[in-house]
PDB file with SEQRES, HELIX, SHEET and CRYST1 records, atoms N, CA, C and O in Angstrom:
SEQRES   1 A   66  GLY CYS LEU ALA HIS ALA LEU GLY VAL VAL ALA ARG ALA          
SEQRES   2 A   66  ARG GLY MET THR GLU ILE ALA ARG ARG THR GLY ILE SER          
SEQRES   3 A   66  ARG GLU GLU LEU HIS ARG SER PHE SER GLY GLU GLU THR          
SEQRES   4 A   66  LEU THR LEU GLY THR THR LEU ALA VAL LEU GLN ALA ALA          
SEQRES   5 A   66  GLY ILE ARG ILE LEU VAL ARG GLN ALA ASP ASN GLY LYS          
SEQRES   6 A   66  ALA                                                          
HELIX    1 AA1 CYS A    2  ARG A   14  1                                  13    
HELIX    2 AA2 MET A   16  THR A   23  1                                   8    
HELIX    3 AA3 ARG A   27  SER A   35  1                                   9    
HELIX    4 AA4 LEU A   42  ALA A   51  1                                  10    
CRYST1    1.000    1.000    1.000  90.00  90.00  90.00 P 1           1          
ATOM      1  N   GLY A   1     -25.291 -51.213 -87.064  1.00  0.00           N  
ATOM      2  CA  GLY A   1     -26.701 -51.768 -87.077  1.00  0.00           C  
ATOM      3  C   GLY A   1     -27.563 -50.895 -88.002  1.00  0.00           C  
ATOM      4  O   GLY A   1     -27.078 -50.084 -88.791  1.00  0.00           O  
ATOM      5  N   CYS A   2     -28.743 -51.097 -87.864  1.00  0.00           N  
ATOM      6  CA  CYS A   2     -29.769 -50.326 -88.676  1.00  0.00           C  
ATOM      7  C   CYS A   2     -29.840 -48.847 -88.304  1.00  0.00           C  
ATOM      8  O   CYS A   2     -29.991 -47.994 -89.178  1.00  0.00           O  
ATOM      9  N   LEU A   3     -29.729 -48.530 -86.962  1.00  0.00           N  
ATOM     10  CA  LEU A   3     -29.817 -47.208 -86.624  1.00  0.00           C  
ATOM     11  C   LEU A   3     -28.610 -46.430 -87.166  1.00  0.00           C  
ATOM     12  O   LEU A   3     -28.749 -45.320 -87.679  1.00  0.00           O  
ATOM     13  N   ALA A   4     -27.448 -47.027 -87.041  1.00  0.00           N  
ATOM     14  CA  ALA A   4     -26.180 -46.378 -87.519  1.00  0.00           C  
ATOM     15  C   ALA A   4     -26.311 -46.066 -89.007  1.00  0.00           C  
ATOM     16  O   ALA A   4     -25.977 -44.982 -89.485  1.00  0.00           O  
ATOM     17  N   HIS A   5     -26.809 -47.061 -89.699  1.00  0.00           N  
ATOM     18  CA  HIS A   5     -27.008 -46.988 -91.156  1.00  0.00           C  
ATOM     19  C   HIS A   5     -28.021 -45.804 -91.541  1.00  0.00           C  
ATOM     20  O   HIS A   5     -27.785 -45.001 -92.444  1.00  0.00           O  
ATOM     21  N   ALA A   6     -29.129 -45.794 -90.781  1.00  0.00           N  
ATOM     22  CA  ALA A   6     -30.141 -44.795 -90.999  1.00  0.00           C  
ATOM     23  C   ALA A   6     -29.586 -43.364 -90.687  1.00  0.00           C  
ATOM     24  O   ALA A   6     -29.810 -42.419 -91.444  1.00  0.00           O  
ATOM     25  N   LEU A   7     -28.893 -43.254 -89.603  1.00  0.00           N  
ATOM     26  CA  LEU A   7     -28.301 -41.890 -89.255  1.00  0.00           C  
ATOM     27  C   LEU A   7     -27.283 -41.494 -90.382  1.00  0.00           C  
ATOM     28  O   LEU A   7     -27.198 -40.330 -90.774  1.00  0.00           O  
ATOM     29  N   GLY A   8     -26.514 -42.512 -90.886  1.00  0.00           N  
ATOM     30  CA  GLY A   8     -25.536 -42.204 -91.970  1.00  0.00           C  
ATOM     31  C   GLY A   8     -26.261 -41.655 -93.172  1.00  0.00           C  
ATOM     32  O   GLY A   8     -25.765 -40.709 -93.784  1.00  0.00           O  
ATOM     33  N   VAL A   9     -27.422 -42.199 -93.552  1.00  0.00           N  
ATOM     34  CA  VAL A   9     -28.136 -41.760 -94.627  1.00  0.00           C  
ATOM     35  C   VAL A   9     -28.646 -40.341 -94.379  1.00  0.00           C  
ATOM     36  O   VAL A   9     -28.553 -39.495 -95.268  1.00  0.00           O  
ATOM     37  N   VAL A  10     -29.142 -40.086 -93.280  1.00  0.00           N  
ATOM     38  CA  VAL A  10     -29.579 -38.735 -92.823  1.00  0.00           C  
ATOM     39  C   VAL A  10     -28.509 -37.709 -92.906  1.00  0.00           C  
ATOM     40  O   VAL A  10     -28.707 -36.617 -93.438  1.00  0.00           O  
ATOM     41  N   ALA A  11     -27.314 -38.080 -92.352  1.00  0.00           N  
ATOM     42  CA  ALA A  11     -26.195 -37.159 -92.282  1.00  0.00           C  
ATOM     43  C   ALA A  11     -25.649 -36.878 -93.704  1.00  0.00           C  
ATOM     44  O   ALA A  11     -25.218 -35.766 -94.009  1.00  0.00           O  
ATOM     45  N   ARG A  12     -25.681 -37.920 -94.561  1.00  0.00           N  
ATOM     46  CA  ARG A  12     -25.197 -37.662 -95.887  1.00  0.00           C  
ATOM     47  C   ARG A  12     -26.118 -36.751 -96.674  1.00  0.00           C  
ATOM     48  O   ARG A  12     -25.691 -35.917 -97.473  1.00  0.00           O  
ATOM     49  N   ALA A  13     -27.378 -36.945 -96.417  1.00  0.00           N  
ATOM     50  CA  ALA A  13     -28.440 -36.217 -97.121  1.00  0.00           C  
ATOM     51  C   ALA A  13     -28.381 -34.797 -96.661  1.00  0.00           C  
ATOM     52  O   ALA A  13     -28.583 -33.901 -97.481  1.00  0.00           O  
ATOM     53  N   ARG A  14     -28.118 -34.518 -95.397  1.00  0.00           N  
ATOM     54  CA  ARG A  14     -28.055 -33.113 -94.887  1.00  0.00           C  
ATOM     55  C   ARG A  14     -26.710 -32.549 -95.169  1.00  0.00           C  
ATOM     56  O   ARG A  14     -26.602 -31.323 -95.148  1.00  0.00           O  
ATOM     57  N   GLY A  15     -25.676 -33.278 -95.428  1.00  0.00           N  
ATOM     58  CA  GLY A  15     -24.346 -32.883 -95.613  1.00  0.00           C  
ATOM     59  C   GLY A  15     -23.493 -33.181 -94.481  1.00  0.00           C  
ATOM     60  O   GLY A  15     -23.589 -32.529 -93.441  1.00  0.00           O  
ATOM     61  N   MET A  16     -22.629 -34.168 -94.627  1.00  0.00           N  
ATOM     62  CA  MET A  16     -21.729 -34.687 -93.548  1.00  0.00           C  
ATOM     63  C   MET A  16     -20.972 -33.607 -92.957  1.00  0.00           C  
ATOM     64  O   MET A  16     -20.840 -33.542 -91.735  1.00  0.00           O  
ATOM     65  N   THR A  17     -20.424 -32.684 -93.808  1.00  0.00           N  
ATOM     66  CA  THR A  17     -19.537 -31.585 -93.245  1.00  0.00           C  
ATOM     67  C   THR A  17     -20.364 -30.688 -92.287  1.00  0.00           C  
ATOM     68  O   THR A  17     -19.887 -30.303 -91.219  1.00  0.00           O  
ATOM     69  N   GLU A  18     -21.562 -30.380 -92.677  1.00  0.00           N  
ATOM     70  CA  GLU A  18     -22.434 -29.548 -91.886  1.00  0.00           C  
ATOM     71  C   GLU A  18     -22.815 -30.266 -90.562  1.00  0.00           C  
ATOM     72  O   GLU A  18     -22.785 -29.653 -89.495  1.00  0.00           O  
ATOM     73  N   ILE A  19     -23.170 -31.563 -90.643  1.00  0.00           N  
ATOM     74  CA  ILE A  19     -23.475 -32.258 -89.424  1.00  0.00           C  
ATOM     75  C   ILE A  19     -22.280 -32.368 -88.540  1.00  0.00           C  
ATOM     76  O   ILE A  19     -22.416 -32.315 -87.317  1.00  0.00           O  
ATOM     77  N   ALA A  20     -21.142 -32.516 -89.090  1.00  0.00           N  
ATOM     78  CA  ALA A  20     -19.898 -32.557 -88.264  1.00  0.00           C  
ATOM     79  C   ALA A  20     -19.639 -31.223 -87.627  1.00  0.00           C  
ATOM     80  O   ALA A  20     -19.216 -31.167 -86.472  1.00  0.00           O  
ATOM     81  N   ARG A  21     -19.876 -30.159 -88.332  1.00  0.00           N  
ATOM     82  CA  ARG A  21     -19.632 -28.746 -87.743  1.00  0.00           C  
ATOM     83  C   ARG A  21     -20.649 -28.530 -86.691  1.00  0.00           C  
ATOM     84  O   ARG A  21     -20.289 -27.989 -85.645  1.00  0.00           O  
ATOM     85  N   ARG A  22     -21.961 -28.916 -86.860  1.00  0.00           N  
ATOM     86  CA  ARG A  22     -22.934 -28.656 -85.787  1.00  0.00           C  
ATOM     87  C   ARG A  22     -22.819 -29.498 -84.695  1.00  0.00           C  
ATOM     88  O   ARG A  22     -23.239 -29.087 -83.613  1.00  0.00           O  
ATOM     89  N   THR A  23     -22.272 -30.720 -84.786  1.00  0.00           N  
ATOM     90  CA  THR A  23     -22.170 -31.618 -83.558  1.00  0.00           C  
ATOM     91  C   THR A  23     -20.751 -31.462 -82.897  1.00  0.00           C  
ATOM     92  O   THR A  23     -20.590 -31.815 -81.729  1.00  0.00           O  
ATOM     93  N   GLY A  24     -19.803 -30.976 -83.581  1.00  0.00           N  
ATOM     94  CA  GLY A  24     -18.472 -30.880 -83.007  1.00  0.00           C  
ATOM     95  C   GLY A  24     -17.823 -32.214 -83.141  1.00  0.00           C  
ATOM     96  O   GLY A  24     -16.789 -32.397 -82.500  1.00  0.00           O  
ATOM     97  N   ILE A  25     -18.294 -33.169 -83.891  1.00  0.00           N  
ATOM     98  CA  ILE A  25     -17.684 -34.456 -84.103  1.00  0.00           C  
ATOM     99  C   ILE A  25     -17.153 -34.447 -85.445  1.00  0.00           C  
ATOM    100  O   ILE A  25     -17.808 -34.006 -86.390  1.00  0.00           O  
ATOM    101  N   SER A  26     -15.899 -34.956 -85.572  1.00  0.00           N  
ATOM    102  CA  SER A  26     -15.190 -34.990 -86.873  1.00  0.00           C  
ATOM    103  C   SER A  26     -15.943 -35.827 -87.888  1.00  0.00           C  
ATOM    104  O   SER A  26     -16.636 -36.774 -87.516  1.00  0.00           O  
ATOM    105  N   ARG A  27     -15.819 -35.497 -89.153  1.00  0.00           N  
ATOM    106  CA  ARG A  27     -16.413 -36.235 -90.231  1.00  0.00           C  
ATOM    107  C   ARG A  27     -15.860 -37.691 -90.151  1.00  0.00           C  
ATOM    108  O   ARG A  27     -16.617 -38.648 -90.316  1.00  0.00           O  
ATOM    109  N   GLU A  28     -14.595 -37.838 -89.906  1.00  0.00           N  
ATOM    110  CA  GLU A  28     -13.980 -39.198 -89.853  1.00  0.00           C  
ATOM    111  C   GLU A  28     -14.698 -40.065 -88.773  1.00  0.00           C  
ATOM    112  O   GLU A  28     -15.039 -41.225 -89.002  1.00  0.00           O  
ATOM    113  N   GLU A  29     -14.907 -39.436 -87.586  1.00  0.00           N  
ATOM    114  CA  GLU A  29     -15.490 -40.217 -86.521  1.00  0.00           C  
ATOM    115  C   GLU A  29     -16.993 -40.509 -86.807  1.00  0.00           C  
ATOM    116  O   GLU A  29     -17.480 -41.580 -86.443  1.00  0.00           O  
ATOM    117  N   LEU A  30     -17.688 -39.623 -87.416  1.00  0.00           N  
ATOM    118  CA  LEU A  30     -19.046 -39.888 -87.846  1.00  0.00           C  
ATOM    119  C   LEU A  30     -19.038 -41.018 -88.869  1.00  0.00           C  
ATOM    120  O   LEU A  30     -19.828 -41.956 -88.768  1.00  0.00           O  
ATOM    121  N   HIS A  31     -18.167 -40.931 -89.833  1.00  0.00           N  
ATOM    122  CA  HIS A  31     -18.098 -42.095 -90.878  1.00  0.00           C  
ATOM    123  C   HIS A  31     -17.926 -43.458 -90.178  1.00  0.00           C  
ATOM    124  O   HIS A  31     -18.631 -44.431 -90.447  1.00  0.00           O  
ATOM    125  N   ARG A  32     -16.881 -43.459 -89.205  1.00  0.00           N  
ATOM    126  CA  ARG A  32     -16.609 -44.738 -88.550  1.00  0.00           C  
ATOM    127  C   ARG A  32     -17.869 -45.219 -87.732  1.00  0.00           C  
ATOM    128  O   ARG A  32     -18.166 -46.413 -87.717  1.00  0.00           O  
ATOM    129  N   SER A  33     -18.565 -44.323 -87.090  1.00  0.00           N  
ATOM    130  CA  SER A  33     -19.699 -44.675 -86.334  1.00  0.00           C  
ATOM    131  C   SER A  33     -20.791 -45.234 -87.181  1.00  0.00           C  
ATOM    132  O   SER A  33     -21.421 -46.233 -86.835  1.00  0.00           O  
ATOM    133  N   PHE A  34     -21.035 -44.531 -88.394  1.00  0.00           N  
ATOM    134  CA  PHE A  34     -22.103 -44.953 -89.235  1.00  0.00           C  
ATOM    135  C   PHE A  34     -21.798 -46.276 -89.957  1.00  0.00           C  
ATOM    136  O   PHE A  34     -22.700 -47.040 -90.301  1.00  0.00           O  
ATOM    137  N   SER A  35     -20.482 -46.521 -90.175  1.00  0.00           N  
ATOM    138  CA  SER A  35     -20.042 -47.701 -90.954  1.00  0.00           C  
ATOM    139  C   SER A  35     -20.056 -48.989 -90.065  1.00  0.00           C  
ATOM    140  O   SER A  35     -20.014 -50.106 -90.580  1.00  0.00           O  
ATOM    141  N   GLY A  36     -20.114 -48.798 -88.743  1.00  0.00           N  
ATOM    142  CA  GLY A  36     -20.002 -49.903 -87.809  1.00  0.00           C  
ATOM    143  C   GLY A  36     -18.558 -50.118 -87.370  1.00  0.00           C  
ATOM    144  O   GLY A  36     -18.326 -51.024 -86.569  1.00  0.00           O  
ATOM    145  N   GLU A  37     -17.594 -49.370 -87.823  1.00  0.00           N  
ATOM    146  CA  GLU A  37     -16.264 -49.507 -87.365  1.00  0.00           C  
ATOM    147  C   GLU A  37     -16.107 -49.155 -85.925  1.00  0.00           C  
ATOM    148  O   GLU A  37     -15.213 -49.696 -85.273  1.00  0.00           O  
ATOM    149  N   GLU A  38     -16.932 -48.266 -85.371  1.00  0.00           N  
ATOM    150  CA  GLU A  38     -17.001 -47.910 -84.013  1.00  0.00           C  
ATOM    151  C   GLU A  38     -18.451 -48.018 -83.581  1.00  0.00           C  
ATOM    152  O   GLU A  38     -19.412 -47.978 -84.349  1.00  0.00           O  
ATOM    153  N   THR A  39     -18.501 -48.164 -82.199  1.00  0.00           N  
ATOM    154  CA  THR A  39     -19.955 -48.269 -81.638  1.00  0.00           C  
ATOM    155  C   THR A  39     -20.557 -46.902 -81.698  1.00  0.00           C  
ATOM    156  O   THR A  39     -19.918 -45.917 -81.327  1.00  0.00           O  
ATOM    157  N   LEU A  40     -21.806 -46.825 -82.170  1.00  0.00           N  
ATOM    158  CA  LEU A  40     -22.522 -45.625 -82.182  1.00  0.00           C  
ATOM    159  C   LEU A  40     -23.114 -45.361 -80.815  1.00  0.00           C  
ATOM    160  O   LEU A  40     -23.987 -46.085 -80.335  1.00  0.00           O  
ATOM    161  N   THR A  41     -22.619 -44.316 -80.214  1.00  0.00           N  
ATOM    162  CA  THR A  41     -23.034 -43.988 -78.839  1.00  0.00           C  
ATOM    163  C   THR A  41     -24.375 -43.202 -78.802  1.00  0.00           C  
ATOM    164  O   THR A  41     -24.797 -42.662 -79.824  1.00  0.00           O  
ATOM    165  N   LEU A  42     -24.971 -43.146 -77.750  1.00  0.00           N  
ATOM    166  CA  LEU A  42     -26.225 -42.439 -77.544  1.00  0.00           C  
ATOM    167  C   LEU A  42     -25.977 -40.941 -77.721  1.00  0.00           C  
ATOM    168  O   LEU A  42     -26.828 -40.236 -78.263  1.00  0.00           O  
ATOM    169  N   GLY A  43     -24.825 -40.448 -77.273  1.00  0.00           N  
ATOM    170  CA  GLY A  43     -24.448 -39.096 -77.327  1.00  0.00           C  
ATOM    171  C   GLY A  43     -24.315 -38.640 -78.770  1.00  0.00           C  
ATOM    172  O   GLY A  43     -24.781 -37.566 -79.152  1.00  0.00           O  
ATOM    173  N   THR A  44     -23.634 -39.525 -79.597  1.00  0.00           N  
ATOM    174  CA  THR A  44     -23.432 -39.244 -81.026  1.00  0.00           C  
ATOM    175  C   THR A  44     -24.821 -39.238 -81.705  1.00  0.00           C  
ATOM    176  O   THR A  44     -25.123 -38.328 -82.477  1.00  0.00           O  
ATOM    177  N   THR A  45     -25.632 -40.210 -81.431  1.00  0.00           N  
ATOM    178  CA  THR A  45     -26.963 -40.371 -81.957  1.00  0.00           C  
ATOM    179  C   THR A  45     -27.845 -39.145 -81.700  1.00  0.00           C  
ATOM    180  O   THR A  45     -28.493 -38.653 -82.624  1.00  0.00           O  
ATOM    181  N   LEU A  46     -27.877 -38.657 -80.483  1.00  0.00           N  
ATOM    182  CA  LEU A  46     -28.666 -37.466 -80.121  1.00  0.00           C  
ATOM    183  C   LEU A  46     -28.141 -36.269 -80.792  1.00  0.00           C  
ATOM    184  O   LEU A  46     -28.930 -35.463 -81.286  1.00  0.00           O  
ATOM    185  N   ALA A  47     -26.763 -36.075 -80.854  1.00  0.00           N  
ATOM    186  CA  ALA A  47     -26.104 -34.876 -81.423  1.00  0.00           C  
ATOM    187  C   ALA A  47     -26.469 -34.905 -82.899  1.00  0.00           C  
ATOM    188  O   ALA A  47     -26.813 -33.839 -83.411  1.00  0.00           O  
ATOM    189  N   VAL A  48     -26.434 -35.987 -83.625  1.00  0.00           N  
ATOM    190  CA  VAL A  48     -26.674 -36.025 -85.077  1.00  0.00           C  
ATOM    191  C   VAL A  48     -28.151 -35.731 -85.251  1.00  0.00           C  
ATOM    192  O   VAL A  48     -28.478 -34.926 -86.124  1.00  0.00           O  
ATOM    193  N   LEU A  49     -29.083 -36.321 -84.486  1.00  0.00           N  
ATOM    194  CA  LEU A  49     -30.497 -36.006 -84.585  1.00  0.00           C  
ATOM    195  C   LEU A  49     -30.758 -34.516 -84.504  1.00  0.00           C  
ATOM    196  O   LEU A  49     -31.429 -33.932 -85.355  1.00  0.00           O  
ATOM    197  N   GLN A  50     -30.185 -33.889 -83.408  1.00  0.00           N  
ATOM    198  CA  GLN A  50     -30.361 -32.550 -83.122  1.00  0.00           C  
ATOM    199  C   GLN A  50     -29.835 -31.708 -84.274  1.00  0.00           C  
ATOM    200  O   GLN A  50     -30.522 -30.804 -84.751  1.00  0.00           O  
ATOM    201  N   ALA A  51     -28.617 -32.002 -84.723  1.00  0.00           N  
ATOM    202  CA  ALA A  51     -28.028 -31.270 -85.799  1.00  0.00           C  
ATOM    203  C   ALA A  51     -28.897 -31.353 -87.159  1.00  0.00           C  
ATOM    204  O   ALA A  51     -28.942 -30.410 -87.948  1.00  0.00           O  
ATOM    205  N   ALA A  52     -29.515 -32.451 -87.338  1.00  0.00           N  
ATOM    206  CA  ALA A  52     -30.317 -32.673 -88.509  1.00  0.00           C  
ATOM    207  C   ALA A  52     -31.791 -32.095 -88.421  1.00  0.00           C  
ATOM    208  O   ALA A  52     -32.633 -32.186 -89.314  1.00  0.00           O  
ATOM    209  N   GLY A  53     -31.949 -31.503 -87.222  1.00  0.00           N  
ATOM    210  CA  GLY A  53     -33.385 -31.066 -86.963  1.00  0.00           C  
ATOM    211  C   GLY A  53     -34.417 -32.065 -86.689  1.00  0.00           C  
ATOM    212  O   GLY A  53     -35.595 -31.810 -86.942  1.00  0.00           O  
ATOM    213  N   ILE A  54     -34.050 -33.202 -86.182  1.00  0.00           N  
ATOM    214  CA  ILE A  54     -34.978 -34.328 -85.888  1.00  0.00           C  
ATOM    215  C   ILE A  54     -35.127 -34.469 -84.435  1.00  0.00           C  
ATOM    216  O   ILE A  54     -34.124 -34.531 -83.724  1.00  0.00           O  
ATOM    217  N   ARG A  55     -36.367 -34.527 -83.924  1.00  0.00           N  
ATOM    218  CA  ARG A  55     -36.660 -34.754 -82.567  1.00  0.00           C  
ATOM    219  C   ARG A  55     -37.241 -36.098 -82.423  1.00  0.00           C  
ATOM    220  O   ARG A  55     -37.997 -36.531 -83.293  1.00  0.00           O  
ATOM    221  N   ILE A  56     -36.923 -36.816 -81.331  1.00  0.00           N  
ATOM    222  CA  ILE A  56     -37.570 -38.028 -81.002  1.00  0.00           C  
ATOM    223  C   ILE A  56     -38.287 -37.830 -79.637  1.00  0.00           C  
ATOM    224  O   ILE A  56     -37.823 -37.119 -78.746  1.00  0.00           O  
ATOM    225  N   LEU A  57     -39.409 -38.489 -79.548  1.00  0.00           N  
ATOM    226  CA  LEU A  57     -40.217 -38.351 -78.305  1.00  0.00           C  
ATOM    227  C   LEU A  57     -40.182 -39.687 -77.631  1.00  0.00           C  
ATOM    228  O   LEU A  57     -40.371 -40.730 -78.258  1.00  0.00           O  
ATOM    229  N   VAL A  58     -39.938 -39.644 -76.352  1.00  0.00           N  
ATOM    230  CA  VAL A  58     -39.865 -40.896 -75.544  1.00  0.00           C  
ATOM    231  C   VAL A  58     -40.953 -40.705 -74.445  1.00  0.00           C  
ATOM    232  O   VAL A  58     -40.980 -39.701 -73.732  1.00  0.00           O  
ATOM    233  N   ARG A  59     -41.814 -41.688 -74.353  1.00  0.00           N  
ATOM    234  CA  ARG A  59     -42.887 -41.604 -73.344  1.00  0.00           C  
ATOM    235  C   ARG A  59     -43.191 -43.045 -72.848  1.00  0.00           C  
ATOM    236  O   ARG A  59     -42.879 -44.039 -73.505  1.00  0.00           O  
ATOM    237  N   GLN A  60     -43.781 -43.091 -71.724  1.00  0.00           N  
ATOM    238  CA  GLN A  60     -44.044 -44.417 -71.096  1.00  0.00           C  
ATOM    239  C   GLN A  60     -45.030 -45.083 -71.944  1.00  0.00           C  
ATOM    240  O   GLN A  60     -45.966 -44.443 -72.422  1.00  0.00           O  
ATOM    241  N   ALA A  61     -44.873 -46.334 -72.158  1.00  0.00           N  
ATOM    242  CA  ALA A  61     -45.750 -47.215 -72.911  1.00  0.00           C  
ATOM    243  C   ALA A  61     -47.107 -47.365 -72.088  1.00  0.00           C  
ATOM    244  O   ALA A  61     -47.079 -47.496 -70.865  1.00  0.00           O  
ATOM    245  N   ASP A  62     -48.171 -47.344 -72.737  1.00  0.00           N  
ATOM    246  CA  ASP A  62     -49.479 -47.542 -72.092  1.00  0.00           C  
ATOM    247  C   ASP A  62     -49.657 -49.082 -71.868  1.00  0.00           C  
ATOM    248  O   ASP A  62     -49.860 -49.851 -72.808  1.00  0.00           O  
ATOM    249  N   ASN A  63     -49.574 -49.456 -70.646  1.00  0.00           N  
ATOM    250  CA  ASN A  63     -49.608 -50.937 -70.345  1.00  0.00           C  
ATOM    251  C   ASN A  63     -50.978 -51.301 -69.695  1.00  0.00           C  
ATOM    252  O   ASN A  63     -51.142 -52.345 -69.062  1.00  0.00           O  
ATOM    253  N   GLY A  64     -51.880 -50.433 -69.882  1.00  0.00           N  
ATOM    254  CA  GLY A  64     -53.246 -50.741 -69.393  1.00  0.00           C  
ATOM    255  C   GLY A  64     -53.452 -50.337 -67.953  1.00  0.00           C  
ATOM    256  O   GLY A  64     -54.553 -50.514 -67.431  1.00  0.00           O  
ATOM    257  N   LYS A  65     -52.468 -49.813 -67.299  1.00  0.00           N  
ATOM    258  CA  LYS A  65     -52.612 -49.436 -65.826  1.00  0.00           C  
ATOM    259  C   LYS A  65     -52.745 -48.011 -65.797  1.00  0.00           C  
ATOM    260  O   LYS A  65     -52.179 -47.303 -66.630  1.00  0.00           O  
ATOM    261  N   ALA A  66     -53.579 -47.481 -64.735  1.00  0.00           N  
ATOM    262  CA  ALA A  66     -53.725 -46.135 -64.615  1.00  0.00           C  
ATOM    263  C   ALA A  66     -52.636 -45.456 -63.821  1.00  0.00           C  
ATOM    264  O   ALA A  66     -52.667 -44.237 -63.647  1.00  0.00           O  
TER     265      ALA A  66                                                      
END                                                                             
């Protein structure tokens, strides 16, 4: 999907070998996840984001209630 593609772009830009080393996930497994051959897991997603120095913030949506 779109997220897998975007993470693949980030990983290639940062260096796939370096991302693999930092995450402990093989380059081959990363390539399969980013290509859609394998399902991209939340664990892989978070590991790649951390290895790339990217943080995501999750917070409750403001639904108008106090």
